[in-house]
C-alpha positions in Angstrom: 110.7 97.9 95.2 108.9 94.7 96.2 105.4 96.3 95.9 105.9 97.5 92.4 107.3 94.2 91.3 104.3 92.3 92.7 102.0 94.7 90.9 103.9 94.2 87.7 103.6 90.4 88.1 99.9 90.8 88.7 99.5 92.8 85.5 101.5 90.2 83.5 99.4 87.3 84.9 96.0 89.0 84.6 96.2 90.8 81.3 94.0 89.3 78.6 92.0 87.4 81.1 88.3 87.4 80.5 86.8 89.5 83.3 83.1 89.5 82.4 81.3 92.6 83.6 84.5 94.2 84.9 86.7 97.1 83.8 89.8 95.5 82.3 93.5 96.4 82.8 94.5 99.7 81.3 96.9 99.2 78.3 100.5 100.6 78.5 100.9 104.2 77.4 97.2 104.9 78.1 95.3 106.9 80.7 91.8 106.9 82.0 89.7 110.0 81.5 86.1 111.1 81.9 84.7 112.1 78.5 81.9 114.6 77.9 81.4 114.5 74.1 81.6 111.6 71.6 82.2 112.5 67.9 81.7 110.0 65.0 83.8 110.4 61.8 84.1 108.5 58.6 87.5 107.0 57.7 88.2 110.0 55.4 87.8 112.4 58.4 84.3 113.6 57.6 82.0 114.7 60.5 79.0 112.3 60.9 77.4 112.9 64.3 78.0 113.9 67.9 76.4 113.2 71.3 76.9 113.9 75.0 78.2 111.2 77.3 77.9 112.0 81.0 81.5 111.7 82.3 82.0 108.2 81.0 85.4 106.6 81.9 87.4 106.2 78.7 90.8 104.7 78.0 92.8 107.1 75.9 96.4 107.1 74.4 98.7 109.2 76.6 102.3 110.1 76.8 104.4 109.9 79.9 104.1 113.6 80.3 100.4 114.0 79.5 99.3 111.1 81.8 100.5 113.2 84.8 100.1 116.6 83.3 100.1 119.7 85.6 101.1 123.3 85.3 100.2 126.3 83.2 101.0 124.6 79.9 100.1 120.9 80.3 101.2 118.7 77.4 98.5 117.3 75.1 97.2 113.7 74.8 97.8 112.4 71.3 94.2 111.5 70.2 91.4 112.2 72.7 91.6 115.5 74.6 89.7 118.7 75.6 88.3 121.1 73.0 91.0 123.5 74.2 93.6 121.2 72.6 91.9 119.5 69.6 89.7 122.4 68.2 91.6 124.6 65.8 88.7 127.1 65.8 88.4 127.3 69.7 90.1 130.7 70.0 88.1 132.0 67.0 84.9 131.2 68.8 85.7 133.2 72.0 87.6 130.5 73.9 88.7 131.9 77.3 91.7 129.6 77.7 95.0 129.3 75.7 94.8 127.1 72.7 97.2 124.1 72.6 96.1 122.9 69.1 99.6 123.3 67.7 101.1 121.0 70.3 98.2 118.5 69.9 98.4 118.5 66.1 102.1 118.1 66.2 102.0 115.0 68.4 99.2 113.4 66.5 101.0 114.2 63.2 104.2 112.6 64.4 102.3 109.4 65.2 100.5 109.4 61.9 103.7 109.9 59.9 105.5 107.1 61.7 105.6 103.4 60.8 103.1 102.8 63.7 100.3 104.9 62.1 96.7 103.8 62.4 93.8 104.6 60.1 91.6 105.8 62.9 94.2 108.2 64.2 94.8 109.5 60.6 91.0 110.1 60.2 91.0 112.2 63.4 94.1 114.2 62.2 92.4 115.0 58.9 89.3 116.1 60.6 90.8 118.4 63.3 93.0 120.0 60.6 89.8 121.2 58.9 89.2 123.6 61.8 85.4 123.1 62.0 85.2 121.2 65.3 83.5 123.9 67.3 81.2 124.9 64.5 80.1 121.3 63.9 79.3 120.8 67.7 77.4 124.1 67.8 75.3 123.0 64.7 74.7 119.6 66.4 73.4 121.3 69.5 76.2 120.1 71.7 77.9 123.5 72.4 76.2 126.8 73.0 77.1 130.3 71.8 75.9 133.8 72.4 74.6 136.3 69.9 78.1 136.9 68.6 78.7 133.2 68.0 81.1 133.0 70.9 81.1 130.1 73.4 79.1 130.8 76.5 80.6 130.5 79.9 77.4 131.2 81.8 73.9 130.0 80.8 71.8 133.2 80.3 68.8 131.6 78.6 65.5 130.7 80.1 64.8 127.4 81.7 67.2 124.8 82.9 70.9 125.0 81.8 71.9 122.6 79.0 73.2 119.2 80.0 76.8 120.0 79.1 76.8 123.0 81.5 75.6 120.6 84.3 78.5 118.2 83.5 81.3 120.8 83.6 82.9 121.9 86.9 82.4 125.6 87.6 85.4 127.8 88.2 84.7 131.3 89.6 81.1 130.8 88.7 81.9 130.0 85.0 81.9 126.8 83.0 84.3 126.9 80.0 83.0 124.7 77.3 86.6 124.3 76.1 87.1 122.0 79.1 84.8 119.4 77.4 86.7 116.2 76.8 86.2 114.6 73.4 86.5 111.0 72.5 86.2 109.7 68.9 84.5 107.0 66.8 85.7 106.3 63.3 83.4 104.3 61.0 85.4 101.9 58.8 83.8 99.6 56.3 84.0 96.0 57.5 85.2 97.0 61.0 82.6 96.6 63.7 84.8 98.3 66.3 84.2 102.0 65.7 85.3 103.3 69.2 89.0 104.3 69.3 89.1 103.5 73.0 88.1 99.9 72.3 90.3 99.2 69.3 93.1 97.0 70.5 95.0 97.4 67.2 95.1 101.2 67.8 96.2 100.7 71.4 99.1 98.6 70.3 100.0 100.9 67.5 100.2 103.9 69.9 102.1 101.9 72.6 104.8 100.9 70.0 105.1 104.5 68.8 105.4 105.8 72.3 108.0 103.2 73.1 110.0 104.3 70.1 110.3 107.8 71.4 112.0 106.9 74.7 115.6 108.0 74.7 116.5 107.7 78.4 118.0 104.2 79.0 119.4 102.7 82.2 119.1 100.0 84.8 115.6 99.2 86.0 115.8 98.4 89.7 112.6 96.5 89.6 113.5 93.8 87.1 117.3 94.3 87.0 117.3 94.8 83.3 120.0 97.1 81.9 119.5 99.5 79.0 115.8 99.7 79.7 113.7 102.7 78.7 113.3 104.5 82.1 110.4 106.5 83.4 110.8 110.1 84.4 107.1 110.9 85.2 105.0 108.2 87.0 101.2 107.9 86.7 98.7 109.6 88.8 94.9 109.1 89.0 95.5 105.9 91.0 92.5 105.9 93.4 90.0 107.7 91.2 89.9 109.9 88.0 90.5 113.1 89.9 93.3 111.8 92.1 96.5 114.0 91.7 98.7 112.2 94.2 101.6 110.1 93.0 103.4 107.2 94.7 106.7 108.0 92.9 107.5 111.7 92.2 110.8 113.5 92.1 110.6 116.0 89.2 110.8 119.1 91.4 113.4 121.6 90.2 112.3 124.5 92.5 111.5 122.8 95.8 113.5 120.6 98.1 112.8 117.1 96.8 116.3 116.4 95.6 118.4 119.5 96.5 121.6 118.7 98.3 121.5 115.0 97.5 121.2 114.7 93.7 122.3 116.7 90.8 119.1 116.6 88.7 115.4 116.4 89.1 114.6 113.1 87.4 115.0 110.9 90.5 116.9 108.3 88.5 120.0 108.8 90.7 118.0 107.5 93.5 115.9 104.8 91.7 115.5 103.9 88.1 112.2 102.3 87.1 111.4 101.1 83.6 108.7 103.0 81.8 106.8 99.8 80.9 107.2 98.5 84.4 105.8 101.5 86.2 102.9 101.7 83.6 101.9 98.1 84.2 102.3 98.3 87.9 100.3 101.4 88.3 97.6 100.2 85.9 97.4 96.9 87.9 97.0 98.9 91.2 94.4 101.2 89.6 92.5 98.1 88.4 92.7 96.4 91.8 91.5 99.4 93.6 88.5 99.9 91.3 87.7 96.2 91.6 88.1 95.2 95.2 89.6 97.9 97.5 88.4 99.0 100.9 87.9 102.8 100.8 87.7 105.4 103.5 88.0 108.9 102.0 91.6 109.1 100.8 92.6 105.9 102.6 92.6 102.8 100.3 93.6 99.3 101.3 93.5 96.5 98.7 94.1 92.8 99.1 94.8 90.6 96.2 96.4 87.3 95.0 99.2 88.0 92.5 97.7 85.4 90.2 94.4 87.3 90.0 92.3 84.7 91.8 89.7 85.6 94.4 90.7 86.2 98.0 88.4 87.2 100.9 88.4 90.8 101.9 89.9 91.1 105.4 87.9 94.3 106.0 84.5 92.7 105.9 82.6 91.2 108.7 82.0 87.4 108.9 78.6 87.6 107.3 80.0 89.2 104.1 82.8 86.6 104.1 80.2 83.8 104.2 78.0 85.3 101.5 81.1 85.9 99.3 82.3 82.4 99.8 78.9 81.0 98.6 79.8 82.5 95.2 82.9 80.3 95.1 82.5 76.8 93.7 82.5 74.4 96.6 81.5 71.2 94.9 84.3 69.2 96.4 84.0 70.7 99.9 81.7 68.8 102.4 78.8 70.7 103.9 78.8 71.3 107.6 76.5 69.0 109.7 73.1 70.3 110.6 71.4 70.5 114.0 74.6 71.3 115.9 73.7 72.5 119.3 76.5 74.8 120.1 76.4 78.0 118.1 80.1 78.5 118.4 80.8 75.1 117.0 78.4 75.8 114.1 80.1 79.1 113.4 83.5 77.4 113.3 82.2 74.8 110.8 80.8 77.5 108.6 83.9 79.6 108.8 86.1 76.5 107.9 83.8 75.9 104.9 84.0 79.5 103.7 87.8 79.6 103.9 88.1 76.2 102.3 86.2 77.6 99.3 88.9 80.1 98.7 91.7 77.7 99.6 90.5 75.4 96.8 91.3 78.1 94.2 94.8 78.9 95.4 97.9 76.8 96.0 99.4 77.1 99.5 102.4 78.9 98.0 100.5 81.5 96.0 101.4 85.1 96.9 98.8 87.3 98.6 99.5 91.0 99.1 97.9 93.6 101.4 98.7 97.2 100.4 97.5 100.4 102.2 97.6 103.8 100.6 96.9 107.3 102.0 97.8 110.9 101.2 98.3 113.9 103.5 98.6 116.3 100.6 97.0 116.5 97.1 100.3 115.6 95.3 102.0 112.9 97.4 100.8 109.5 98.3 102.4 107.0 100.8 102.2 103.3 101.3 100.9 103.1 104.9 100.8 99.3 105.1 102.4 96.5 103.1 102.6 92.8 103.7 103.4 89.8 101.4 102.1 86.5 102.6 101.7 83.0 101.2 98.1 82.1 100.8 98.3 79.5 103.5 99.5 82.0 106.1 96.9 84.6 104.9 94.0 82.2 105.3 95.2 81.0 108.6 95.5 84.5 110.1 92.2 85.6 108.6 90.5 82.5 110.0 92.1 83.1 113.4 90.8 86.7 113.4 87.2 85.7 112.6 87.2 82.9 115.1 88.7 84.8 118.0 86.5 87.9 117.4 83.3 86.1 116.8 80.2 86.9 118.8 76.4 87.2 118.2 76.0 90.4 116.2 72.7 92.4 115.7 73.1 95.0 113.0 69.4 95.3 112.3 66.3 93.3 111.5 67.8 91.7 108.4 71.5 91.6 109.5 71.9 89.4 112.5 74.7 86.9 112.4 77.4 85.2 114.4 80.9 86.3 113.6 83.5 89.1 113.7 82.6 92.8 113.0 84.4 94.8 110.2 87.1 97.3 111.2 84.8 100.1 110.2 82.1 98.9 112.5 84.7 98.5 115.3 85.7 102.2 114.9 82.1 103.2 115.1 81.5 101.1 118.2 84.5 102.5 119.9 84.0 106.2 119.1 80.5 106.6 117.8 78.8 106.8 114.4 80.0 110.4 113.9 83.6 109.4 114.4 86.1 111.8 112.9 87.5 110.5 109.6 91.1 110.8 110.8 90.2 108.8 113.8 88.4 106.2 111.7 91.5 105.9 109.4 93.9 105.5 112.3 91.6 102.9 113.9 91.5 100.8 110.7 95.3 101.1 110.4 95.7 99.9 114.0 93.4 96.9 113.3 95.3 95.9 110.2 98.2 94.2 112.1 95.7 92.4 114.2 94.0 90.8 111.2 97.0 90.3 108.9 99.8 89.7 111.4 97.9 88.1 114.2 98.8 90.8 116.7 96.8 91.4 119.9 93.9 93.8 119.7 94.7 97.3 121.1 93.3 97.3 124.6 92.1 100.9 124.4 89.8 100.1 121.5 88.3 97.2 123.4 87.8 99.3 126.6 86.3 102.2 124.6 83.7 99.8 123.0 82.9 98.3 126.4 82.3 101.8 127.9 80.0 102.8 125.1 78.1 99.5 125.3 77.7 100.0 129.1 76.3 103.6 128.6 73.2 102.7 126.6 71.3 105.9 127.6 71.3 108.4 124.8 71.9 105.8 122.1 69.1 104.6 119.7 68.2 101.0 120.6 69.5 99.6 117.3 72.9 101.3 117.7 73.3 100.0 121.3 72.5 96.5 120.2 75.1 96.7 117.5 77.7 98.3 119.9 76.9 95.6 122.5 77.7 92.7 120.1 80.9 94.4 118.9 82.1 95.1 122.4 81.6 91.5 123.3 83.4 90.4 120.2 86.4 92.6 121.0 86.6 91.5 124.7 86.4 87.9 123.5 89.2 88.5 121.1 91.5 90.3 123.6 91.0 87.5 126.2 90.7 84.6 123.7 92.8 82.3 125.9 89.8 82.3 128.4 87.7 80.3 125.8 84.5 82.2 126.3 81.5 80.4 124.8 78.7 82.1 122.8 76.1 80.1 124.7 75.4 80.7 128.4 78.1 79.2 130.6 76.3 78.2 133.9 79.5 76.8 135.3 81.5 80.1 134.9 81.6 81.6 138.3 83.8 84.7 137.8 82.4 87.8 139.6 82.0 89.9 136.5 80.3 87.2 134.5 77.8 86.5 137.3 77.0 90.2 137.8 76.3 90.4 134.0 73.8 87.5 134.4 72.1 89.2 137.3 71.6 92.4 135.3 70.0 90.5 132.5 67.6 88.7 134.9 66.6 92.0 136.5 66.0 93.6 133.2 64.0 90.7 132.0 61.9 90.6 135.1 61.0 94.3 135.1 60.6 94.3 131.3 57.9 91.5 131.5 56.1 93.3 134.3 56.0 96.5 132.2 54.7 94.6 129.3 52.0 93.0 131.4 51.0 96.4 132.7 51.0 98.0 129.3 53.7 100.4 130.2 56.5 101.6 127.8 59.6 102.9 129.5 63.1 101.8 130.1 63.8 99.4 132.9 65.8 100.4 136.0 68.5 98.0 134.9 68.8 99.7 131.5 68.9 103.2 133.0 71.5 102.3 135.6 73.7 100.1 133.4 76.7 102.5 133.3 76.6 103.0 137.1 76.2 99.3 137.5 79.4 98.7 135.5 81.3 101.2 137.7 79.9 100.1 141.1 78.0 96.9 140.8 77.5 95.9 144.5 76.0 99.3 145.6 74.0 99.8 142.4 72.5 96.3 142.6 70.8 97.3 145.8 69.0 100.1 144.0 68.0 97.8 141.1 66.8 95.1 143.4 64.6 97.6 145.4 63.1 98.9 142.1 62.0 95.3 141.3 59.6 95.1 144.2 56.6 96.6 142.3 57.4 94.4 139.3 57.4 91.3 141.4 54.1 92.2 142.9 52.5 92.6 139.5 54.0 89.3 138.2 53.0 87.5 141.4 49.4 88.4 140.7 49.4 87.8 136.9 52.4 85.6 136.0 53.2 83.6 139.2 54.9 80.7 137.3 57.1 83.1 135.3 58.2 85.0 138.5 59.0 81.7 140.3 61.3 80.6 137.5 63.1 83.9 137.5 63.5 84.0 141.3 64.9 80.4 141.1 67.4 81.5 138.5 68.3 84.6 140.5 69.0 82.5 143.6 71.1 80.1 141.6 73.3 82.9 140.3 73.6 84.4 143.8 74.7 81.1 145.1 77.5 80.9 142.5 79.4 83.9 143.8 82.6 82.9 145.5 83.6 84.2 148.9 83.1 88.0 149.1 82.9 88.5 145.3 79.3 89.8 145.5 80.2 92.5 148.1 83.2 93.7 146.0 82.2 97.1 144.6 85.1 97.6 142.2 84.5 98.4 138.5 83.4 95.5 136.3 85.4 94.5 133.2 83.9 93.8 129.8 83.3 90.3 130.9 80.0 91.3 132.5 78.7 92.2 129.0 79.4 88.6 127.9 77.4 87.2 130.9 74.7 89.8 130.3 74.4 89.1 126.6 74.4 85.3 126.9 71.9 85.3 129.8 69.6 87.8 127.9 69.7 85.6 124.9 68.9 82.5 127.0 65.8 84.3 128.4 64.8 85.7 125.0 65.7 83.0 122.5 65.4 84.5 119.0 62.6 83.3 116.7 63.7 81.1 113.8 62.9 82.7 110.5 63.1 80.1 107.8 63.0 82.7 105.1 65.8 85.0 106.4 69.2 83.9 105.0 71.1 86.5 107.0 70.0 85.7 110.5 72.1 83.8 113.0 69.4 81.1 113.1 69.9 80.5 109.4 73.6 79.9 110.2 72.8 77.5 113.1 70.0 75.6 111.5 
């Protein structure tokens, strides 16, 4: 129950906080619903006007049963609902579905007759009892009828179908206008708040009435309080408005949820959770997901501080982390020194500054939670990952991940940076852009412990990315550049104890690193010769890169022989350039130890690091003073 307790704490600490421009926390005993029609009434319940709203998310009062309603006779919401529920004249105008007006009117009447009645709810009750809702909407041009004044289920007129038909979801080719969801405005003199979904006094009145109807009391295992009103049905619509999966569900009297272990279908014999507790916890989770979650189809992973303060998203790359940190006030944090020669040192300084911006807002003992959700079926959801950390531990592990997995990344013309890739980019680098969603999900889940727990990167992911980066034939150039940077980052992370530098290490004499440098020199030499001759084709080094990775010594002979025409062209037109490259080539060859150069065994991903650094040394990127997202902007 730790997860639900942390969410409950989050709700308690964040409710009422001014979140400018954000959707607030859902009140207790309320649900979120997409509305289609908005109707304005006066305080006496007289119809004033109506308009269409295109599936606007609306907070509505809801009972415990209606918030998760399913089945052939779902219970009504007490105020805002579908026309099938709140229109007395729906069956009289050819409605295709059963009318639930009696249940709707009974619930609304019970509220309005109680000590918790509200003038807006009473106005709605007086209006719906008049039985003219469908007629008023037809006269207002909102609903559409046939020649017999019955509601249309198919648009048979000329031209484009009306807007309402385009909003509704078709079922068997028909769109039942009775599925239109209605929300209300009530115009009261002296009250500027006309919308029922924004009136806090109405929300509180409904919550108090709903609490007064709870009869099931017992021990809440989240708070430890005895004689608490317990929940039987727990909320759904957690990840989005159409989400039917629940985290807690046991009310199954016909299947095998509790059979053989418990004597009833409430689930309370296994675990009792207070109604207010589960409402607040699920509302906090819904709010956090909407606000800051990582999403991948049904997979959702959200990271938050229990106090509601900003924390960095562990599923973003380093560039996004830096840009997000710039929005945090850093007046008391010293700026990194400029003109630092080593790009790795400059990256570390920028990373420290970004993390310090978040650290300044949280105490070291503040709680940070990482929660992963996924569902295999439409009705059940599971917690696939859960960690509670102190903010000091969270920042330390996140900083370690970004530092150990940092490399020069090239994600396109306007997205070049030094840092760690995101888990989503890692999955695409390892398995391709068209990676299956299940494989993408599992890859992200496997990377979670690496980021949050500091575990070692899975070796097969690193090897897969290295293989794809080595096999550049068949990939668009931009995709290969991206894959190359990610593969180097993963190899650097897996062997972080080797302390690879992001600048060229001329004193590193390992066989694989030197072979990578040789490949970069060969590619640069032939590429310049092709440019001088006005030719546009791949170099031999590029075409044979995969074969070179598998059999470097034998493949190098082929590459070196293919350089002869290129050398002849450069000797005639760029003799100084050729001399410098040949000198560099000779220096690399002299660095091989013993029989390393003749060893034809397969290269590891280290050759990509040598290749990448040598290529960057030969082709230093141009500094663009106006580009804030390039690696030069980070360095300078």
